[in-house]
N, CA, C and O atoms as a GROMACS GRO file, in nm:
protein
  392
    1MET      N    1  -2.844   2.840   1.184
    1MET     CA    2  -2.765   2.881   1.058
    1MET      C    3  -2.779   2.704   0.982
    1MET      O    4  -2.770   2.590   1.029
    2GLN      N    5  -2.809   2.768   0.823
    2GLN     CA    6  -2.822   2.620   0.761
    2GLN      C    7  -2.695   2.619   0.709
    2GLN      O    8  -2.618   2.707   0.672
    3GLN      N    9  -2.691   2.465   0.714
    3GLN     CA   10  -2.533   2.399   0.627
    3GLN      C   11  -2.583   2.368   0.524
    3GLN      O   12  -2.690   2.308   0.514
    4THR      N   13  -2.485   2.419   0.398
    4THR     CA   14  -2.504   2.378   0.254
    4THR      C   15  -2.426   2.289   0.260
    4THR      O   16  -2.322   2.274   0.323
    5ILE      N   17  -2.510   2.195   0.152
    5ILE     CA   18  -2.424   2.059   0.101
    5ILE      C   19  -2.428   2.062  -0.035
    5ILE      O   20  -2.492   2.137  -0.109
    6SER      N   21  -2.352   1.972  -0.060
    6SER     CA   22  -2.376   1.976  -0.199
    6SER      C   23  -2.456   1.916  -0.260
    6SER      O   24  -2.531   1.851  -0.187
    7ARG      N   25  -2.489   1.901  -0.426
    7ARG     CA   26  -2.600   1.841  -0.487
    7ARG      C   27  -2.590   1.667  -0.481
    7ARG      O   28  -2.689   1.594  -0.472
    8GLU      N   29  -2.452   1.621  -0.489
    8GLU     CA   30  -2.412   1.509  -0.469
    8GLU      C   31  -2.442   1.434  -0.340
    8GLU      O   32  -2.491   1.322  -0.340
    9GLN      N   33  -2.412   1.501  -0.234
    9GLN     CA   34  -2.428   1.464  -0.091
    9GLN      C   35  -2.579   1.450  -0.039
    9GLN      O   36  -2.624   1.388   0.058
   10ARG      N   37  -2.662   1.552  -0.168
   10ARG     CA   38  -2.824   1.556  -0.087
   10ARG      C   39  -2.874   1.434  -0.152
   10ARG      O   40  -2.953   1.358  -0.097
   11LYS      N   41  -2.814   1.413  -0.302
   11LYS     CA   42  -2.870   1.291  -0.364
   11LYS      C   43  -2.831   1.176  -0.304
   11LYS      O   44  -2.915   1.087  -0.313
   12VAL      N   45  -2.721   1.144  -0.240
   12VAL     CA   46  -2.715   1.004  -0.148
   12VAL      C   47  -2.805   1.030   0.006
   12VAL      O   48  -2.867   0.939   0.062
   13ARG      N   49  -2.799   1.132   0.043
   13ARG     CA   50  -2.884   1.144   0.152
   13ARG      C   51  -3.007   1.124   0.133
   13ARG      O   52  -3.076   1.048   0.200
   14ASP      N   53  -3.044   1.190   0.040
   14ASP     CA   54  -3.215   1.156   0.001
   14ASP      C   55  -3.248   0.982  -0.062
   14ASP      O   56  -3.365   0.943  -0.063
   15SER      N   57  -3.148   0.902  -0.106
   15SER     CA   58  -3.185   0.792  -0.161
   15SER      C   59  -3.216   0.704  -0.091
   15SER      O   60  -3.186   0.717   0.028
   16ARG      N   61  -3.278   0.598  -0.127
   16ARG     CA   62  -3.324   0.519  -0.030
   16ARG      C   63  -3.260   0.352  -0.061
   16ARG      O   64  -3.238   0.316  -0.177
   17PRO      N   65  -3.241   0.283   0.029
   17PRO     CA   66  -3.194   0.199  -0.032
   17PRO      C   67  -3.322   0.082  -0.087
   17PRO      O   68  -3.434   0.097  -0.039
   18THR      N   69  -3.301  -0.014  -0.173
   18THR     CA   70  -3.392  -0.104  -0.214
   18THR      C   71  -3.417  -0.240  -0.152
   18THR      O   72  -3.520  -0.303  -0.177
   19THR      N   73  -3.320  -0.286  -0.067
   19THR     CA   74  -3.337  -0.362   0.004
   19THR      C   75  -3.335  -0.349   0.146
   19THR      O   76  -3.282  -0.249   0.192
   20LYS      N   77  -3.388  -0.438   0.229
   20LYS     CA   78  -3.341  -0.377   0.382
   20LYS      C   79  -3.234  -0.538   0.414
   20LYS      O   80  -3.267  -0.657   0.403
   21THR      N   81  -3.130  -0.487   0.447
   21THR     CA   82  -3.021  -0.568   0.517
   21THR      C   83  -2.915  -0.501   0.603
   21THR      O   84  -2.873  -0.386   0.592
   22GLU      N   85  -2.874  -0.608   0.705
   22GLU     CA   86  -2.775  -0.523   0.770
   22GLU      C   87  -2.673  -0.563   0.703
   22GLU      O   88  -2.644  -0.663   0.638
   23PRO      N   89  -2.598  -0.415   0.746
   23PRO     CA   90  -2.456  -0.433   0.677
   23PRO      C   91  -2.369  -0.555   0.780
   23PRO      O   92  -2.394  -0.597   0.893
   24GLY      N   93  -2.279  -0.578   0.699
   24GLY     CA   94  -2.176  -0.643   0.811
   24GLY      C   95  -2.054  -0.573   0.824
   24GLY      O   96  -2.026  -0.479   0.749
   25ALA      N   97  -1.981  -0.612   0.916
   25ALA     CA   98  -1.836  -0.507   0.940
   25ALA      C   99  -1.769  -0.436   0.810
   25ALA      O  100  -1.706  -0.335   0.838
   26GLY      N  101  -1.771  -0.461   0.709
   26GLY     CA  102  -1.697  -0.376   0.614
   26GLY      C  103  -1.791  -0.347   0.501
   26GLY      O  104  -1.745  -0.331   0.388
   27GLY      N  105  -1.923  -0.340   0.525
   27GLY     CA  106  -2.016  -0.323   0.468
   27GLY      C  107  -2.022  -0.189   0.414
   27GLY      O  108  -2.000  -0.159   0.297
   28LEU      N  109  -2.065  -0.079   0.542
   28LEU     CA  110  -2.075   0.058   0.534
   28LEU      C  111  -1.948   0.102   0.458
   28LEU      O  112  -1.969   0.169   0.356
   29TYR      N  113  -1.809   0.073   0.492
   29TYR     CA  114  -1.732   0.075   0.386
   29TYR      C  115  -1.718   0.073   0.261
   29TYR      O  116  -1.664   0.164   0.198
   30ALA      N  117  -1.769  -0.044   0.205
   30ALA     CA  118  -1.802  -0.087   0.083
   30ALA      C  119  -1.886   0.005  -0.008
   30ALA      O  120  -1.866   0.040  -0.124
   31GLU      N  121  -1.997   0.038   0.089
   31GLU     CA  122  -2.125   0.075   0.054
   31GLU      C  123  -2.074   0.249   0.006
   31GLU      O  124  -2.103   0.292  -0.106
   32GLY      N  125  -2.006   0.321   0.094
   32GLY     CA  126  -1.955   0.456   0.086
   32GLY      C  127  -1.863   0.447  -0.028
   32GLY      O  128  -1.870   0.543  -0.105
   33MET      N  129  -1.767   0.344  -0.060
   33MET     CA  130  -1.665   0.328  -0.175
   33MET      C  131  -1.765   0.306  -0.288
   33MET      O  132  -1.735   0.375  -0.386
   34SER      N  133  -1.846   0.251  -0.301
   34SER     CA  134  -1.905   0.202  -0.424
   34SER      C  135  -2.011   0.354  -0.495
   34SER      O  136  -2.022   0.393  -0.611
   35GLU      N  137  -2.075   0.411  -0.358
   35GLU     CA  138  -2.130   0.557  -0.439
   35GLU      C  139  -2.042   0.678  -0.436
   35GLU      O  140  -2.089   0.784  -0.478
   36ARG      N  141  -1.908   0.671  -0.385
   36ARG     CA  142  -1.833   0.755  -0.416
   36ARG      C  143  -1.764   0.715  -0.562
   36ARG      O  144  -1.740   0.809  -0.638
   37SER      N  145  -1.739   0.612  -0.594
   37SER     CA  146  -1.684   0.545  -0.703
   37SER      C  147  -1.745   0.572  -0.918
   37SER      O  148  -1.698   0.566  -1.031
   38HIS      N  149  -1.858   0.600  -0.853
   38HIS     CA  150  -1.907   0.602  -1.012
   38HIS      C  151  -1.847   0.696  -1.076
   38HIS      O  152  -1.814   0.808  -1.035
   39SER      N  153  -1.832   0.648  -1.181
   39SER     CA  154  -1.807   0.772  -1.284
   39SER      C  155  -1.897   0.804  -1.344
   39SER      O  156  -1.969   0.724  -1.405
   40HIS      N  157  -1.912   0.911  -1.343
   40HIS     CA  158  -2.010   1.021  -1.418
   40HIS      C  159  -1.990   1.031  -1.587
   40HIS      O  160  -1.893   1.076  -1.647
   41PRO      N  161  -2.102   0.979  -1.636
   41PRO     CA  162  -2.143   1.002  -1.770
   41PRO      C  163  -2.065   1.115  -1.852
   41PRO      O  164  -2.013   1.086  -1.960
   42GLY      N  165  -2.058   1.266  -1.788
   42GLY     CA  166  -2.000   1.385  -1.875
   42GLY      C  167  -1.857   1.356  -1.868
   42GLY      O  168  -1.790   1.415  -1.953
   43ALA      N  169  -1.792   1.277  -1.788
   43ALA     CA  170  -1.634   1.258  -1.762
   43ALA      C  171  -1.583   1.210  -1.840
   43ALA      O  172  -1.582   1.088  -1.824
   44GLU      N  173  -1.510   1.261  -1.971
   44GLU     CA  174  -1.410   1.155  -2.032
   44GLU      C  175  -1.301   1.154  -2.037
   44GLU      O  176  -1.260   1.266  -2.069
   45ALA      N  177  -1.207   1.070  -2.017
   45ALA     CA  178  -1.060   1.052  -2.005
   45ALA      C  179  -0.986   1.154  -2.134
   45ALA      O  180  -1.010   1.153  -2.255
   46SER      N  181  -0.909   1.221  -2.069
   46SER     CA  182  -0.851   1.283  -2.176
   46SER      C  183  -0.692   1.253  -2.222
   46SER      O  184  -0.612   1.333  -2.269
   47GLY      N  185  -0.672   1.090  -2.189
   47GLY     CA  186  -0.549   1.048  -2.208
   47GLY      C  187  -0.591   0.993  -2.406
   47GLY      O  188  -0.505   0.983  -2.494
   48GLY      N  189  -0.710   0.973  -2.420
   48GLY     CA  190  -0.715   0.902  -2.522
   48GLY      C  191  -0.700   0.764  -2.553
   48GLY      O  192  -0.770   0.690  -2.484
   49LEU      N  193  -0.617   0.701  -2.652
   49LEU     CA  194  -0.615   0.574  -2.653
   49LEU      C  195  -0.562   0.490  -2.566
   49LEU      O  196  -0.603   0.382  -2.524
   50LEU      N  197  -0.367   0.611  -2.518
   50LEU     CA  198  -0.278   0.527  -2.441
   50LEU      C  199  -0.374   0.521  -2.290
   50LEU      O  200  -0.368   0.427  -2.211
   51GLY      N  201  -0.445   0.620  -2.276
   51GLY     CA  202  -0.519   0.629  -2.142
   51GLY      C  203  -0.607   0.479  -2.140
   51GLY      O  204  -0.582   0.388  -2.061
   52SER      N  205  -0.710   0.475  -2.242
   52SER     CA  206  -0.766   0.355  -2.233
   52SER      C  207  -0.681   0.250  -2.218
   52SER      O  208  -0.739   0.154  -2.167
   53ILE      N  209  -0.590   0.232  -2.238
   53ILE     CA  210  -0.480   0.132  -2.287
   53ILE      C  211  -0.450   0.102  -2.156
   53ILE      O  212  -0.468  -0.005  -2.097
   54TYR      N  213  -0.384   0.242  -2.099
   54TYR     CA  214  -0.331   0.207  -1.941
   54TYR      C  215  -0.410   0.214  -1.796
   54TYR      O  216  -0.370   0.206  -1.680
   55GLU      N  217  -0.538   0.232  -1.853
   55GLU     CA  218  -0.646   0.197  -1.732
   55GLU      C  219  -0.683   0.032  -1.754
   55GLU      O  220  -0.669  -0.052  -1.665
   56GLY      N  221  -0.735   0.003  -1.890
   56GLY     CA  222  -0.721  -0.161  -1.901
   56GLY      C  223  -0.595  -0.247  -1.840
   56GLY      O  224  -0.600  -0.357  -1.784
   57PHE      N  225  -0.478  -0.164  -1.867
   57PHE     CA  226  -0.363  -0.243  -1.780
   57PHE      C  227  -0.378  -0.199  -1.639
   57PHE      O  228  -0.311  -0.285  -1.580
   58LEU      N  229  -0.414  -0.135  -1.566
   58LEU     CA  230  -0.457  -0.130  -1.422
   58LEU      C  231  -0.535  -0.180  -1.378
   58LEU      O  232  -0.540  -0.190  -1.256
   59GLY      N  233  -0.652  -0.245  -1.478
   59GLY     CA  234  -0.770  -0.314  -1.421
   59GLY      C  235  -0.704  -0.468  -1.403
   59GLY      O  236  -0.772  -0.546  -1.337
   60LEU      N  237  -0.595  -0.509  -1.450
   60LEU     CA  238  -0.552  -0.631  -1.473
   60LEU      C  239  -0.493  -0.676  -1.298
   60LEU      O  240  -0.436  -0.590  -1.231
   61PRO      N  241  -0.517  -0.825  -1.240
   61PRO     CA  242  -0.467  -0.863  -1.136
   61PRO      C  243  -0.344  -0.809  -1.089
   61PRO      O  244  -0.253  -0.787  -1.169
   62VAL      N  245  -0.330  -0.783  -0.957
   62VAL     CA  246  -0.216  -0.701  -0.900
   62VAL      C  247  -0.103  -0.752  -0.930
   62VAL      O  248  -0.010  -0.689  -0.981
   63PRO      N  249  -0.103  -0.907  -0.890
   63PRO     CA  250   0.035  -0.945  -0.953
   63PRO      C  251   0.092  -0.932  -1.066
   63PRO      O  252   0.210  -0.908  -1.088
   64VAL      N  253  -0.012  -0.951  -1.154
   64VAL     CA  254   0.073  -0.901  -1.304
   64VAL      C  255   0.080  -0.791  -1.334
   64VAL      O  256   0.131  -0.778  -1.445
   65VAL      N  257   0.041  -0.659  -1.266
   65VAL     CA  258   0.054  -0.529  -1.286
   65VAL      C  259   0.212  -0.512  -1.182
   65VAL      O  260   0.284  -0.417  -1.211
   66LEU      N  261   0.240  -0.572  -1.110
   66LEU     CA  262   0.357  -0.540  -0.978
   66LEU      C  263   0.478  -0.594  -1.093
   66LEU      O  264   0.569  -0.519  -1.130
   67THR      N  265   0.461  -0.749  -1.143
   67THR     CA  266   0.551  -0.796  -1.222
   67THR      C  267   0.609  -0.717  -1.341
   67THR      O  268   0.725  -0.702  -1.378
   68VAL      N  269   0.497  -0.672  -1.388
   68VAL     CA  270   0.528  -0.613  -1.522
   68VAL      C  271   0.578  -0.465  -1.497
   68VAL      O  272   0.636  -0.417  -1.595
   69LEU      N  273   0.570  -0.405  -1.414
   69LEU     CA  274   0.628  -0.286  -1.351
   69LEU      C  275   0.755  -0.333  -1.326
   69LEU      O  276   0.831  -0.295  -1.415
   70TRP      N  277   0.816  -0.408  -1.231
   70TRP     CA  278   0.921  -0.448  -1.186
   70TRP      C  279   1.012  -0.480  -1.294
   70TRP      O  280   1.126  -0.434  -1.296
   71LEU      N  281   0.945  -0.598  -1.430
   71LEU     CA  282   1.064  -0.580  -1.494
   71LEU      C  283   1.098  -0.465  -1.601
   71LEU      O  284   1.206  -0.459  -1.660
   72GLY      N  285   0.970  -0.354  -1.621
   72GLY     CA  286   1.001  -0.260  -1.677
   72GLY      C  287   1.124  -0.171  -1.580
   72GLY      O  288   1.225  -0.131  -1.639
   73GLY      N  289   1.111  -0.153  -1.472
   73GLY     CA  290   1.203  -0.096  -1.399
   73GLY      C  291   1.327  -0.185  -1.383
   73GLY      O  292   1.431  -0.133  -1.342
   74LEU      N  293   1.324  -0.291  -1.408
   74LEU     CA  294   1.485  -0.361  -1.389
   74LEU      C  295   1.551  -0.331  -1.556
   74LEU      O  296   1.671  -0.320  -1.579
   75THR      N  297   1.454  -0.322  -1.649
   75THR     CA  298   1.503  -0.309  -1.788
   75THR      C  299   1.578  -0.168  -1.793
   75THR      O  300   1.680  -0.147  -1.860
   76LEU      N  301   1.512  -0.074  -1.712
   76LEU     CA  302   1.585   0.062  -1.733
   76LEU      C  303   1.682   0.078  -1.654
   76LEU      O  304   1.772   0.158  -1.678
   77LEU      N  305   1.676  -0.009  -1.531
   77LEU     CA  306   1.803  -0.003  -1.447
   77LEU      C  307   1.904  -0.049  -1.525
   77LEU      O  308   2.014   0.007  -1.519
   78GLY      N  309   1.886  -0.143  -1.598
   78GLY     CA  310   1.989  -0.236  -1.656
   78GLY      C  311   2.052  -0.158  -1.775
   78GLY      O  312   2.173  -0.159  -1.802
   79SER      N  313   1.940  -0.081  -1.853
   79SER     CA  314   2.007   0.018  -1.955
   79SER      C  315   2.045   0.125  -1.943
   79SER      O  316   2.105   0.188  -2.030
   80CYS      N  317   2.011   0.172  -1.813
   80CYS     CA  318   2.146   0.275  -1.749
   80CYS      C  319   2.284   0.226  -1.724
   80CYS      O  320   2.376   0.278  -1.787
   81VAL      N  321   2.314   0.110  -1.620
   81VAL     CA  322   2.389   0.065  -1.588
   81VAL      C  323   2.467   0.021  -1.751
   81VAL      O  324   2.589   0.037  -1.759
   82LEU      N  325   2.414  -0.017  -1.838
   82LEU     CA  326   2.515  -0.028  -2.010
   82LEU      C  327   2.542   0.070  -2.044
   82LEU      O  328   2.660   0.079  -2.079
   83ALA      N  329   2.471   0.175  -2.053
   83ALA     CA  330   2.532   0.325  -2.076
   83ALA      C  331   2.638   0.346  -2.040
   83ALA      O  332   2.728   0.366  -2.121
   84LEU      N  333   2.662   0.347  -1.882
   84LEU     CA  334   2.742   0.369  -1.810
   84LEU      C  335   2.834   0.293  -1.811
   84LEU      O  336   2.934   0.363  -1.801
   85TYR      N  337   2.867   0.174  -1.818
   85TYR     CA  338   2.974   0.090  -1.906
   85TYR      C  339   3.033   0.126  -1.999
   85TYR      O  340   3.155   0.138  -2.004
   86ALA      N  341   2.935   0.155  -2.111
   86ALA     CA  342   2.990   0.196  -2.253
   86ALA      C  343   3.078   0.336  -2.240
   86ALA      O  344   3.193   0.349  -2.280
   87LEU      N  345   3.002   0.436  -2.176
   87LEU     CA  346   3.076   0.523  -2.127
   87LEU      C  347   3.196   0.548  -2.077
   87LEU      O  348   3.269   0.645  -2.099
   88ALA      N  349   3.221   0.433  -1.990
   88ALA     CA  350   3.356   0.432  -1.912
   88ALA      C  351   3.432   0.368  -1.980
   88ALA      O  352   3.552   0.399  -1.982
   89THR      N  353   3.384   0.266  -2.052
   89THR     CA  354   3.507   0.223  -2.200
   89THR      C  355   3.554   0.308  -2.278
   89THR      O  356   3.672   0.308  -2.312
   90LEU      N  357   3.460   0.403  -2.322
   90LEU     CA  358   3.529   0.481  -2.450
   90LEU      C  359   3.616   0.615  -2.375
   90LEU      O  360   3.718   0.658  -2.430
   91LEU      N  361   3.574   0.665  -2.269
   91LEU     CA  362   3.661   0.726  -2.181
   91LEU      C  363   3.768   0.678  -2.123
   91LEU      O  364   3.847   0.770  -2.105
   92ALA      N  365   3.816   0.560  -2.077
   92ALA     CA  366   3.906   0.500  -2.002
   92ALA      C  367   4.034   0.545  -2.050
   92ALA      O  368   4.119   0.595  -1.977
   93PRO      N  369   4.051   0.518  -2.236
   93PRO     CA  370   4.162   0.548  -2.337
   93PRO      C  371   4.190   0.691  -2.274
   93PRO      O  372   4.294   0.712  -2.212
   94VAL      N  373   4.104   0.779  -2.291
   94VAL     CA  374   4.125   0.933  -2.290
   94VAL      C  375   4.182   1.005  -2.173
   94VAL      O  376   4.255   1.104  -2.168
   95VAL      N  377   4.112   0.903  -2.046
   95VAL     CA  378   4.175   0.980  -1.893
   95VAL      C  379   4.317   0.912  -1.904
   95VAL      O  380   4.410   0.982  -1.863
   96THR      N  381   4.354   0.762  -1.961
   96THR     CA  382   4.462   0.708  -1.916
   96THR      C  383   4.591   0.741  -1.996
   96THR      O  384   4.704   0.692  -1.992
   97GLY      N  385   4.546   0.825  -2.060
   97GLY     CA  386   4.594   0.893  -2.214
   97GLY      C  387   4.717   0.789  -2.308
   97GLY      O  388   4.828   0.814  -2.355
   98ALA      N  389   4.648   0.691  -2.305
   98ALA     CA  390   4.685   0.599  -2.423
   98ALA      C  391   4.623   0.617  -2.557
   98ALA      O  392   4.654   0.543  -2.650
   0.00000   0.00000   0.00000
């Protein structure tokens, strides 16, 4: 029984390395990732300008991205707490009957 493989897998299997080097401990993993992570020229981002800005943002160093996301979450949480406080101060006279 013949096993069917995709065109991508056949291309990887048939490709020959240009240099003869022995991979290190993580070399095989890094090589496998680099082969899979190539973007296809025909695949376009559907997000447009906002998608490319977001992609650039995620390309920043990890501490920068985490700090910005943490500050954004803190701001969102703070605005929710402020809205609940405003609602409580507006409803307090109605509930107490004043």
